[in-house]
Every structure is written in structure tokens, then in C-alpha cells.
C-alpha positions as CSV (number, residue, x, y, z in Angstrom):
1,M,105.1,69.7,77.3
2,D,104.7,68.8,81.0
3,L,106.0,69.8,84.4
4,K,108.8,67.3,84.5
5,Q,110.2,68.7,81.3
6,L,109.9,72.3,82.5
7,N,111.5,71.6,85.9
8,A,114.3,69.8,84.1
9,F,114.9,72.9,81.9
10,I,114.8,75.2,84.8
11,A,117.4,73.1,86.7
12,V,119.8,73.1,83.7
13,A,119.2,76.8,83.1
14,D,119.9,77.7,86.7
15,L,123.0,75.5,87.1
16,R,124.3,75.6,83.5
17,S,125.4,72.0,84.0
18,F,123.7,68.7,83.2
19,S,125.5,66.9,86.0
20,A,124.7,69.5,88.6
21,A,121.0,69.6,87.4
22,A,120.8,65.8,87.5
23,T,122.0,65.9,91.2
24,K,119.5,68.6,92.1
25,T,116.5,66.9,90.4
26,G,117.5,63.3,91.4
27,L,117.4,62.2,87.8
28,S,120.1,60.5,85.8
29,Q,121.9,62.6,83.2
30,P,120.4,60.6,80.3
31,S,116.9,61.1,81.7
32,L,117.5,64.8,82.2
33,S,118.8,65.2,78.7
34,R,115.9,63.2,77.2
35,L,113.3,65.4,79.0
36,L,115.0,68.5,77.7
37,K,115.2,67.2,74.2
38,Q,111.5,66.3,74.3
39,L,110.7,69.8,75.5
40,E,112.6,71.4,72.6
41,T,111.0,69.1,70.2
42,D,107.5,69.8,71.5
43,I,107.9,73.6,71.1
44,G,110.1,73.4,68.0
45,V,112.9,75.6,69.5
46,V,116.5,75.0,70.7
47,L,116.6,76.3,74.2
48,I,120.2,75.4,75.3
49,D,123.4,75.8,73.4
50,R,125.2,72.6,74.3
51,Y,128.5,73.5,72.6
52,H,129.7,75.9,75.2
53,R,131.0,75.3,78.8
54,P,129.3,76.2,80.9
55,L,126.1,75.7,79.0
56,H,124.4,78.8,77.5
57,L,120.8,79.6,76.9
58,T,119.9,80.6,73.4
59,E,118.1,83.9,72.9
60,A,114.8,81.9,72.7
61,G,115.9,79.9,75.8
62,S,116.4,83.1,77.8
63,F,113.0,84.4,76.9
64,F,111.4,81.0,77.7
65,Y,113.2,80.8,81.0
66,D,112.0,84.3,82.2
67,K,108.4,83.5,81.3
68,I,108.2,79.9,82.5
69,S,109.9,80.6,85.8
70,T,107.1,82.9,86.7
71,I,104.5,80.4,85.7
72,L,106.2,77.6,87.7
73,T,106.4,79.8,90.8
74,E,102.7,80.5,90.5
75,I,101.9,76.8,90.2
76,E,104.0,76.1,93.3
77,T,102.2,78.9,95.2
78,V,98.7,77.7,94.1
79,T,99.7,74.1,95.1
80,S,100.9,75.2,98.5
81,M,97.8,77.3,99.1
82,T,95.5,74.5,98.0
83,Q,97.2,72.2,100.5
84,R,96.8,74.7,103.3
85,L,93.1,75.3,102.5
86,S,92.4,71.6,102.7
87,A,94.2,71.2,106.0
88,P,94.7,74.6,107.6
89,S,97.2,74.9,110.4
90,T,96.0,75.8,113.9
91,A,99.3,77.6,114.6
92,L,99.8,81.2,113.6
93,N,103.3,81.7,112.0
94,I,104.4,85.3,112.1
95,G,107.3,86.8,110.2
96,F,108.9,90.0,111.5
97,V,111.8,92.3,110.9
98,P,114.0,92.8,114.0
99,S,113.1,96.5,114.5
100,V,109.5,95.5,115.0
101,L,110.5,93.1,117.8
102,Y,112.0,96.0,119.7
103,G,108.7,97.8,119.5
104,L,105.3,96.7,120.4
105,L,105.3,93.2,118.9
106,P,106.0,91.4,122.2
107,E,103.1,93.3,123.8
108,I,100.8,92.5,120.9
109,I,101.6,88.8,121.1
110,A,101.0,88.8,124.8
111,K,97.6,90.5,124.2
112,L,96.7,88.0,121.5
113,K,97.5,85.0,123.8
114,Q,95.6,86.7,126.7
115,S,92.4,86.7,124.7
116,N,93.1,83.4,123.0
117,P,94.9,81.2,125.5
118,D,95.0,78.1,123.2
119,I,96.5,79.8,120.2
120,E,100.0,78.6,119.2
121,V,102.2,81.4,117.8
122,N,105.5,80.9,116.1
123,L,107.7,83.9,115.4
124,K,110.3,84.0,112.6
125,D,112.9,86.7,112.0
126,I,112.8,87.4,108.3
127,S,113.4,90.5,106.1
128,S,110.5,92.4,104.5
129,Y,111.5,91.2,101.1
130,Q,111.9,87.5,102.1
131,Q,108.5,87.6,103.8
132,M,106.8,87.7,100.3
133,E,108.2,84.3,99.3
134,A,107.7,82.9,102.8
135,L,104.0,83.8,102.6
136,K,103.7,82.0,99.3
137,S,105.5,78.9,100.4
138,G,103.5,78.7,103.7
139,D,106.5,79.3,106.0
140,I,104.6,82.2,107.5
141,D,100.9,83.2,107.6
142,V,101.4,86.9,108.2
143,G,104.3,89.3,108.3
144,F,105.3,92.6,109.9
145,G,107.5,94.6,107.6
146,R,108.8,98.1,106.9
147,F,108.3,98.3,103.2
148,A,105.4,98.4,100.8
149,H,105.4,95.6,98.2
150,Q,103.6,95.2,94.9
151,D,102.8,91.5,94.5
152,P,99.7,90.1,92.9
153,W,99.6,87.3,95.5
154,I,100.0,89.6,98.6
155,Q,97.6,92.0,100.3
156,Q,99.1,94.6,102.7
157,I,97.8,97.1,105.2
158,L,99.6,100.0,106.8
159,L,99.4,99.8,110.5
160,R,101.1,103.1,111.4
161,H,104.1,105.4,110.9
162,E,106.9,105.3,113.5
163,R,109.1,108.4,113.8
164,Y,112.8,108.0,113.2
165,V,115.3,109.2,115.8
166,V,119.0,109.8,115.3
167,A,121.4,107.6,117.2
168,L,124.7,109.3,118.1
169,P,127.7,108.2,120.2
170,K,127.5,109.9,123.6
171,S,130.8,111.6,122.9
172,H,129.3,113.3,119.9
173,P,129.0,117.2,120.0
174,L,125.3,116.9,119.1
175,A,124.5,114.0,121.5
176,Y,122.5,116.1,123.9
177,V,120.7,118.4,121.4
178,E,117.1,117.3,121.9
179,E,115.8,118.3,118.5
180,Q,117.9,117.5,115.5
181,R,117.8,118.5,111.8
182,L,119.1,116.3,109.0
183,I,121.1,119.2,107.6
184,D,123.0,119.4,110.9
185,L,123.9,115.7,110.6
186,A,125.1,115.7,107.1
187,N,128.8,116.1,107.9
188,N,128.8,112.8,109.8
189,R,129.5,109.3,108.6
190,L,126.0,107.7,108.1
191,I,125.8,104.0,108.8
192,L,123.4,102.2,106.5
193,Y,121.8,98.9,107.4
194,H,118.7,98.2,105.4
195,Q,118.8,95.0,103.3
196,T,115.5,95.8,101.5
197,H,115.5,98.9,99.3
198,L,112.7,101.2,98.1
199,P,111.0,100.6,94.8
200,I,112.3,103.1,92.2
201,A,108.9,104.6,91.8
202,A,109.1,105.8,95.4
203,T,112.6,107.3,95.3
204,V,114.1,110.7,94.5
205,T,117.1,111.5,92.4
206,P,120.2,112.9,94.2
207,S,121.3,116.5,93.5
208,A,124.8,117.2,92.4
209,H,124.8,120.1,94.8
210,A,123.2,118.4,97.7
211,R,126.1,119.1,100.1
212,S,125.5,122.9,100.4
213,Y,125.3,122.5,104.2
214,S,125.7,126.1,105.2
215,D,122.7,127.4,103.2
216,N,119.8,125.6,104.9
217,T,117.1,128.2,104.5
218,Q,115.2,126.0,101.9
219,L,115.6,122.7,103.7
220,D,112.6,122.8,106.0
221,K,110.3,121.3,103.3
222,P,111.0,117.9,101.5
223,I,111.6,117.7,97.8
224,R,108.8,116.0,96.0
225,A,109.6,112.5,94.8
226,D,108.7,113.5,91.3
227,A,111.2,116.4,91.2
228,G,113.9,114.3,89.5
229,E,114.1,116.8,86.6
230,Q,115.3,119.4,89.0
231,L,118.2,117.3,90.2
232,A,121.4,116.7,88.4
233,S,122.0,112.9,88.7
234,N,119.8,110.3,86.9
235,K,120.4,107.5,89.4
236,P,117.5,107.0,91.8
237,I,118.1,106.7,95.5
238,T,116.6,103.4,96.8
239,E,118.5,103.1,100.1
240,P,115.9,104.1,102.7
241,L,118.1,106.3,104.9
242,L,119.7,108.1,102.0
243,H,116.2,108.6,100.6
244,L,115.2,110.5,103.7
245,F,118.1,112.8,103.4
246,A,117.5,113.2,99.7
247,Q,114.0,114.4,100.3
248,Y,115.6,117.5,101.8
249,G,118.2,117.8,99.1
250,I,121.0,116.5,101.4
251,S,123.7,114.0,100.7
252,P,125.6,112.7,103.7
253,Y,129.4,113.4,103.7
254,M,130.3,109.7,104.0
255,T,128.4,106.4,104.4
256,T,129.2,102.9,105.6
257,T,127.0,99.9,104.8
258,V,126.7,97.0,107.3
259,S,124.7,93.8,107.4
260,D,122.0,94.6,109.9
261,L,120.6,97.1,112.5
262,Q,122.5,95.6,115.5
263,V,125.9,96.0,113.7
264,A,125.0,99.6,112.8
265,L,124.2,100.4,116.5
266,G,127.4,98.6,117.5
267,L,129.4,101.0,115.3
268,V,127.5,104.0,116.6
269,A,128.4,102.9,120.2
270,A,132.0,102.6,119.1
271,G,132.0,106.1,117.8
272,E,132.3,105.2,114.1
273,G,129.3,107.2,112.9
274,I,125.6,107.9,113.3
275,T,122.5,106.3,112.0
276,L,118.7,106.8,112.0
277,V,116.5,104.1,113.7
278,P,112.8,103.8,114.4
279,A,112.0,105.3,117.8
280,S,111.2,101.9,119.3
281,L,114.9,101.1,119.4
282,K,115.9,104.0,121.6
283,T,116.3,101.7,124.6
284,V,119.1,99.7,122.9
285,R,122.7,100.4,124.1
286,T,121.7,103.5,126.0
287,E,124.9,103.5,128.1
288,Q,126.8,104.3,124.9
289,I,124.3,105.8,122.5
290,S,122.2,109.0,122.7
291,Y,118.9,108.9,120.8
292,Q,117.5,112.3,119.9
293,R,114.3,113.4,118.2
294,L,114.2,114.6,114.6
295,V,112.2,117.8,114.0
296,H,111.0,116.5,110.5
297,E,107.6,115.0,111.0
298,N,107.7,113.1,107.7
299,V,110.9,111.3,108.5
300,T,109.1,108.1,109.5
301,S,109.4,104.3,109.1
302,P,106.0,102.7,108.2
303,I,105.0,99.4,109.7
304,Y,103.0,97.1,107.3
305,L,101.1,93.9,107.9
306,H,100.8,91.5,104.9
307,T,99.3,88.2,104.1
308,L,98.1,86.2,101.1
309,K,95.2,87.6,99.1
310,D,93.5,84.3,98.7
311,F,94.2,82.7,102.0
312,V,93.8,84.6,105.2
313,H,94.6,82.6,108.3
314,P,91.5,82.5,110.6
315,S,93.6,84.0,113.5
316,I,94.7,87.1,111.7
317,S,91.6,89.0,112.6
318,E,92.3,88.3,116.2
319,L,95.9,89.5,115.7
320,L,94.6,92.7,114.2
321,N,92.3,93.2,117.2
322,A,95.3,92.7,119.6
323,I,97.3,95.3,117.6
324,Y,94.6,97.9,117.8
325,Q,94.0,97.3,121.5
326,V,97.7,97.9,122.2
327,Y,97.6,101.1,120.0
328,E,94.6,102.4,121.9
329,E,96.2,101.7,125.3
330,R,99.4,103.4,124.2
331,G,97.6,106.4,122.7
332,I,99.0,105.7,119.2
333,T,97.1,107.2,116.2
334,Y,96.0,104.6,113.7
335,R,93.3,103.9,111.2
336,R,91.5,100.6,111.7
337,Q,91.8,98.3,108.7
338,K,91.1,94.7,107.9
339,F,92.1,92.2,105.2
340,V,89.5,91.3,102.6
């Protein structure tokens, strides 16, 4: 069993076609078929049922695919990291989610370049989830994201928590109420925009009676995330904004899901609903949108910095210094951390 055989199997399993897999791998169909047959002979198991179209994996083939895919991904990651260790790049490639760009990231990059004039910085707009694979492949060296991730290849530090604000059309009856409560927003259409969702372990389960909007005497404290046995539905809430409402036992009257944050704010500006955004975005579309503070102190969006565990770019420590300098100048509370 060798890598050529394994890659041939993965290609056929992914595409369920020998011809498509041959095109993807650059091999002829006879060569691809031969590699796959050699693999099956080596392990003594039929992996692919060739008598169906499209091709099907056998039960053993499905098990083998799941396990070997992980191993091949690790081999690719180790190979990429080894290459970077032998010839490290002088440029610092930074991944970021768009909401971070509206905050302090431009100021942080300016501070970094001020103290390191010769540093080359490349910025890449990429979702929190996609940053994990981009770190492993070497597309980025460090990423700013909004979600915690559990990945054996990645180390992550929490930079700070940023308060959410509610974004309302200026024509909305609550547009000029300076302190808002989630219970008072529940009768609105909530516009959802996150592409990355929370891990199930960090979510709550929705209540079948979460729309009791009039009785809000018990809604000043969040429901604990482990209180699922007290709630009627068994389906965890992984969408981040719905999760915030669910912590207070609230289910918005109606929701609309869009592709990204800018589209969500565009709909708010058009009067199509409301949304919650990190406070750093309250300068966007201010002629059409009113941003108001939420009274709930725990309704926040975390900002994480993550990089590989076994390969920390030499400029990341300087990036962290720039981050903390900006926080100090802005009077932002933080706890200084570093990557190991």
C-alpha cells in the first residue's frame, strides 16, 4: 500500500467515476484501475462496488475512506509545514473575517508596520472555519476569527470580547431607544448572516414556549448552556445570533438568512428587519441604520487569534505586541497571552 494507491482510491471515492478521477489525477483509466486493484489486493478487501453507476463504496470502503482521508490530510499538512520550516517566508499572511476589518485590524497593521517598516503583510478575507484549512495549507500564517475551534493542529488565543449592538432601520419605533433588551426585539424579523456555526457543545436547546414576550420578569439572566433538559426541543441551536436569544429563553418571531454581513446590513437599511452586529460595525450605513446598545453584558462576540501549533511565524509575536499596544491606547480590557 502506497500513497499513489491511496490518492487513486480517494479520487475515485470522491468523484464516483473512474473517468473523472483519471482526469483529476492525470492518470489513464487503466493505470487508475490498476492502482485501485493493487490496493484492494494488498489489504484483502473490496473497497468499491464497480457494478453500480455511479460507483458505490462498499461498507468496508466507506470505513476505509473516512479513516484514510484524515491520515492523508495530516500527511499533506506535515509536508507543507516541513517545507515552510526549511524555507520560511518573510511575509506575514493574515486571514481575517470581515467584521474584524471594520474594527481595529487596520490600526493594528499600521502599528505593526510602524515598528517593523520592512515587514510585508498580506491580508486575506476568509471565514473562521476556512482559516483552519488555510493555516494547514500555508495560505495564511495567522488568522483573526470569531469562533473557537477544536483542532489538534491549531492553537488559539482569545484576544477580547466585543459587545454586540442592535442594528435597526431609522424608521423603526425602537431606533432611538439607547438601551435595548433582546425580549423587546423578539417580534421583529431577525436577519442571520453567519456562515460558521457554534459547536453543539456550546449551544442551548430552544424552548417550545420561548415566545412568551409579555412575561419578561425572568429574562434578565441567561439560561445556562447545560439546561437542555428544561427545554422542550431536542435540536441544539448552533446559529450564533439565535444562540444569543436562546440564552434568554427567547425565539425571534421570524428570521431571514443571508450570505454575509454586508447583505444583512443592506436589508436592515431597506427596512426588511433587524440584526445584531459587533460594535465595531456601528459606523456602517449610518444614514440609514441606527445602532443601539444592548443592556445584556454577556451578549458579546469574541475575537480569536489562531495559528499552527508546531509552526509559529516569527513575526506573530510582533503582531501580538501591536494588538496589545492598540488595546492599551484605546483603553480596551484584555489579558495578555502568547502562543507557545
